[in-house]
C-alpha positions in Angstrom: -10.6 -5.8 -20.6 -8.1 -7.7 -22.6 -6.9 -11.0 -21.1 -4.3 -12.7 -18.8 -2.3 -14.2 -22.7 -2.1 -10.4 -24.2 -1.2 -8.9 -20.9 1.6 -11.0 -21.1 2.5 -11.0 -24.3 2.3 -7.0 -24.1 4.3 -6.8 -20.9 7.3 -9.0 -22.0 8.5 -6.7 -24.4 8.3 -4.0 -22.9 11.6 -1.9 -22.8 14.0 -2.6 -20.4 16.4 0.5 -19.9 20.3 -0.3 -20.5 22.4 0.1 -16.8 25.5 1.2 -16.4 29.0 0.6 -14.4 30.7 -2.2 -13.3 27.5 -5.2 -12.3 28.3 -7.6 -9.9 26.2 -10.1 -7.5 24.2 -8.9 -5.1 23.5 -10.8 -1.8 20.4 -10.9 0.8 20.3 -7.6 2.9 18.9 -6.3 5.8 15.1 -4.2 4.7 16.0 0.0 5.4 13.4 1.2 3.2 12.6 4.9 1.9 9.4 5.3 -0.2 8.9 7.5 -3.0 6.7 10.5 -2.9 3.8 11.3 -5.0 4.0 13.2 -8.3 4.2 16.1 -8.3 5.4 19.6 -10.5 8.7 21.1 -10.0 12.0 22.4 -11.8 12.5 22.8 -14.7 15.3 20.0 -16.8 19.5 20.3 -15.9 20.8 19.9 -19.3 24.8 19.7 -18.3 26.4 16.2 -19.6 26.6 12.5 -18.9 29.0 12.0 -16.1 32.4 10.4 -18.0 33.0 8.1 -15.0 30.0 6.2 -15.1 30.6 2.7 -17.9 28.0 1.0 -19.7 26.9 -1.9 -20.1 25.0 -4.4 -21.6 21.0 -4.2 -21.3 20.0 -7.0 -19.8 17.9 -9.8 -22.2 13.6 -10.1 -21.5 13.6 -14.3 -19.9 12.2 -16.6 -23.1 8.2 -17.3 -22.6 7.6 -19.8 -20.5 3.7 -21.6 -20.1 3.1 -19.9 -16.3 1.4 -16.4 -16.8 3.0 -13.8 -14.1 1.4 -13.3 -11.0 -1.1 -10.8 -10.6 -1.7 -7.9 -8.6 -0.6 -7.6 -4.7 2.8 -7.0 -3.9 5.7 -8.0 -4.6 9.4 -8.4 -2.8 12.3 -9.3 -4.6 14.2 -12.6 -4.1 16.9 -11.5 -2.2 15.2 -8.7 -0.4 16.4 -5.7 -2.6 12.9 -3.7 -3.3 9.6 -4.5 -2.6 6.4 -2.9 -3.9 2.4 -2.9 -5.0 0.1 -3.0 -7.5 -3.8 -2.5 -8.5 -5.5 -5.9 -8.8 -5.3 -7.3 -12.5 -1.6 -6.3 -12.7 0.7 -8.7 -14.4 4.2 -8.6 -13.3 7.4 -10.3 -15.0 10.8 -10.6 -13.0 13.7 -9.4 -15.5 17.2 -10.3 -14.6 17.7 -6.8 -12.6 14.6 -6.0 -12.4 10.9 -6.7 -12.5 8.5 -5.6 -15.4 4.5 -4.8 -14.5 1.3 -3.8 -16.9 -2.2 -3.3 -16.5 -4.7 -5.2 -17.4 -5.9 -3.4 -20.1 -1.8 -2.5 -21.4 -2.9 1.0 -20.5 0.1 1.8 -17.8 2.5 0.5 -16.7 6.2 1.0 -16.3 9.6 -1.1 -13.8 12.0 -1.5 -11.7 15.2 -1.6 -12.4 18.6 -1.8 -10.5 22.4 -2.2 -11.0 26.0 -1.4 -9.3 28.8 1.4 -9.9 32.1 2.1 -8.9 31.6 5.8 -7.1 29.1 7.7 -5.4 27.3 9.8 -8.5 26.1 13.3 -7.7 22.7 14.6 -8.1 23.3 16.2 -11.0 25.0 12.2 -12.6 22.0 10.8 -11.2 20.2 13.3 -13.1 21.5 12.9 -16.5 22.8 9.6 -16.0 19.1 8.1 -16.4 18.4 11.0 -19.3 21.0 8.8 -21.2 19.2 6.0 -20.8 16.0 6.4 -21.5 17.5 8.0 -24.7 19.2 4.8 -25.5 15.9 2.7 -24.3 12.9 5.1 -25.8 13.0 7.3 -28.7 11.7 11.3 -29.7 12.2 11.8 -26.1 11.0 15.2 -25.1 12.4 15.7 -21.3 9.3 17.9 -18.9 10.6 18.0 -15.7 13.5 17.2 -13.3 13.3 17.3 -9.5 15.1 16.6 -5.9 12.6 14.2 -3.9 12.9 14.3 -0.2 14.3 11.2 0.3 17.8 11.9 -1.9 16.4 10.3 -5.2 15.8 12.2 -8.8 12.2 12.5 -10.6 12.0 12.9 -14.1 9.4 13.4 -16.1 9.1 13.3 -19.6 7.5 11.7 -23.0 8.8 9.2 -25.5 7.8 6.4 -27.9 8.8 2.6 -27.3 11.0 -0.1 -29.8 6.8 -0.3 -31.0 6.0 2.9 -31.3 3.6 3.0 -28.7 3.7 7.1 -27.1 4.8 6.8 -23.6 3.5 10.0 -20.5 6.1 9.2 -18.0 7.8 9.5 -14.3 11.3 7.9 -13.8 12.6 8.3 -10.3 16.6 7.2 -9.5 17.9 7.1 -6.8 21.6 5.7 -5.6 22.3 3.4 -2.3 26.4 2.5 -1.9 27.6 1.4 -5.1 23.9 0.4 -6.5 21.8 2.4 -7.9 17.5 1.6 -8.6 15.3 3.4 -11.5 11.4 2.8 -11.1 9.5 4.1 -14.6 5.8 4.1 -14.3 3.8 5.4 -17.7 0.3 5.7 -19.8 1.1 4.0 -23.1 -0.9 5.7 -25.8 -3.0 7.6 -22.9 -2.1 10.7 -20.6 -0.3 9.9 -16.9 -3.4 12.4 -15.4 -6.1 8.6 -16.1 -3.7 6.1 -13.8 -2.6 9.0 -10.8 -4.8 6.9 -8.7 -3.2 3.1 -9.8 0.7 5.6 -9.8 0.4 7.1 -6.1 -0.7 3.1 -5.3 2.6 1.8 -7.2 5.3 4.9 -6.5 3.8 5.4 -2.3 4.3 1.1 -2.3 8.0 1.0 -3.3 10.4 0.7 -1.2 14.2 -0.3 -1.6 16.7 -1.8 0.5 20.5 -0.1 0.8 23.4 -2.3 1.3 23.4 -3.6 5.5 
């Protein structure tokens, strides 16, 4: 098991997907939650082009290193109540300007929550293609495996690729829209098979809840 300091350094270096659309300040809202389902196999991917109506914005910068280590384990609630998520013991987490990064103690399983705002309501197909577009911009050598509409209205996409450091990722992502806000949850094994971390994944994905605008 690597040290807390090494975990924090790896966590701070995790890539964050670029947000899109016209971004505005998000205020606090009443919490009305929606939970993601645990990963399941399903439909083949869709191959339509990305929606031209979604505008691009710059990738947010990761916060500068500080002497304080990220809080490990337990649950995290966004300061404005935009989302909640829980982790197994010894997971490090690092707040980002538009979300949260997290990483296991051994550095082999992690991910991020990202949120941003757009000006219009996107269809399921547009959400699918938006996720693909941003993932391809943030990661390398993407191989799409499947895409599936979830019961709660989110879209799940399974894929494999490499991060900026050349590490292999075996990943699952979820994208959903509530009002003008789009949420993305990515969970991935790093240089390992995703199946090794199914128990961790079920806890993380199953605890993930977002707050639709009131």
